[in-house]
N, C-alpha and C positions, 0 to 999 in steps of 0.2 A: 232430375237432370234438367238444366235450364239453358236454352239456347238464346233467349232474349236477355242476355246479360248486359250489365252496365259497366262502363269504363270510367274510372275516376283518377285522373292524373294527380299525383301528390305534389302540392306546391312546395313542399319542403326541399325538393330537388331542383326547383326552378332557379334561374339566374336572378338573384336579387339586385344585381347591378343594372338589370334591364327587365324588371318584373313585368312592366306593361306589355312588352313584346311577347313574353311567354303567356300572359293572360290572353292576349288577342289570338295567339296561336291555338290555345285550347278552345277559345270561343268559336273559331272557324273550323275546328276539327270535328271528328265524329264522337268525341268524348261526351259523356252524359253529365258528370258532376266534376266539380273541383274538390279534391280531398285536402283538408287543411288540418295539419297536426299542430296542436297546442301543447307545448311542454314547459314544465315549471321548474325543472332542475331538482325537484324533490321526489315526485312519483317516478320520474325517469332521470337518468344521469345526463341530462342535456337540457338546454333552454332554446326554444325556437323563436316564436314571435307572439304578439298579442293583438290587442284591438287596433292599433294603427295600421297593421298590414291587413287585417280583416276589413277595415274601412275601405282601403284601396281595392280589395277584391270585390266588396259589395258594389262599389261604384262602377267597376269595369267588367266584372264577370257577367256573362249572359246565360250562365247555367247555374244550377243550385250549388250551394256551398255545403259540403259534407264535412262537418267540423268534428274532429276527434280529440276529445279532452284527455290528455295524458297528464292529469294534474290531481293533486290531493284536494279534498273538499270541493269537488266540482259544483255541488249544490249552491255554493255561494255566488256563482257567476253565471248561472243558466240564463237569467233574464238579459244580462249584458251581451251574452253570445248570440242569443236570438235577435236582439235589437241590432247587433253588429252584422247580421245577415245569415246566420245559420239556418238552413232549411232542414238539415238532418243534424242532430246533436247526439254524439255517442260518448258515454261515460264508461269508465272501467269498473268491472265487477269488484276488482280488488281495492278500489278507492272509495267505494260507497258503503257506508255503514247501514244506511236505510235506502236500499236500492229501489224498492217499490215506490217509496215516496218521491225519490228523485225522478224516476221515469214518469210518474204522474205529473210532476211539476213541468217537465219538458213538454208533455202533450198539452197541458193547459196553456202553455205559451204559444202553441200552434205549430210546433216543429215535430218532425218525425223523431222517435226516440230509439237509440241504439245502445247495446251493451257490448263492450270489448272484453275479450279474454286474453290474458297473457299466455304464452306457449305452455306453461306448466299448469294452468288452471283448467280443471275438467269441465267438459260441456254439461255434465249431469247437474251442475250447480244452477243451470238455467231452468230447471224443471218447473220452478214456481214463478217464473217471470216470462217465459216464452210467449204466453198468450197476451202479454201486455206491451210487447216491444215490436218495432217495425224492422229491426236489423240486428244481426249478430256480427260483430267484427272479430274474426279470428286472427290474432297476431301470429304471423308465420315467420317472424323474427323476434328477437328480444327488443322491446320498444326502447327508443331513444336515439337511434342513429340510422340514417339511410344507407343503402348500398350493401346490406348484409345478405348472407346466404339463406335461402329458403329452408325452413325446418320441415323435413319430410313427414313427420307425424301429423302435420296439418290435414293431410288427406283423410286420415282416420276421424279427425274432429269434424270435418265437413259431413261425413256420413252420419256422425252422431247428431249433428244439428238437424239433418234431414229426417232422421228417425224421430226426433222430438216434434218436428213440424207435422209428420204423419200421425204421431200419437195424439196430438192436440188439434189436428186439422187447422193448422196455422200456415201462413205463407210468409213467414219471417225471412227477409233477405239474408243471404250468407255472403258477407264481405270478407275478402282475403287481403291482408295488409302486410306486405314485406316480401321482397325477393320475387315479385311477380314479373314475368316477362314472356317473350315469345317462346322460350324453351319449355315452359310448364303450363302455359295458358290452356292448352287443350285438355291436359290431364285434370286441371282444376275444374274446368267446365264439366268434364265427364263425371267428376266426383259430385258436382252439384253446386259449385260456386255461382253466385248470381251478381256480385259486384267485385270488380277487380281494381284494386288500388295499385297504380304503377308509378313509381317515382323515377329512380335512376334509369330504368329501362326505357323510359320515354324521353326525359329531358337530357340525358347524356348520349342519346342515339344520334346518328348522323342526320336522320330525318324524323323528328318527333311526330309530325303530322301523319306520316306514313306508318310509324310504329303504332300510334293510336288506332289508325284504320285497320291495321293487321290484328290488333288485339280485339277490336270490335267485330271484325269479320270471322274471327276464329269460332270454331264449334267443337263439340265433343267428338265429332266424327271425322275431323280433318287432322292431318299430321303436318307439323311444321318441319321443313327441311333444314 
């Protein structure tokens, strides 16, 4: 159970017509990271953005960039993404033929290394990699589009990652990506989530700064009204 959790607003849900304004909002908020989804239209059925947007984020963001690669052959672009500003670089288990080698390459570049799992991918597959990674990103929606409903089976997977951490005496962060908001934040923290990715629930709210503050101040022992 983790009460010192991180909040990472997802840039995918920001207003790209006025991106600088949203970046400054996150800078001034209690958020810990910027979560940046990179989609290639092949691994997921959507295309998001690439290096030009990352460059803007690197120049203006005052908090670490948590870059989530939803792309095929991510190993080809690791150096470019770290150079573009990624402090945390997460690749998908399903997209990596040689996952151990890819994780090693990320760490050699000086970034924290994460592995993401799609909703249908079992946590048990991390058994041989959990000791080498800094973060597990559990997709709590099917990757590709924002604003989807949270998949309830995610809670079970959080407990399974916690069990792996206990088995191997590791402190791998458990990141939840998709459908995270004020309605389920406390339950997620109680299950053991340590990084909350929030897109639509932040940027589409009436007061994004206050929503971030509420997510940050939440705990496993408080109830949202």
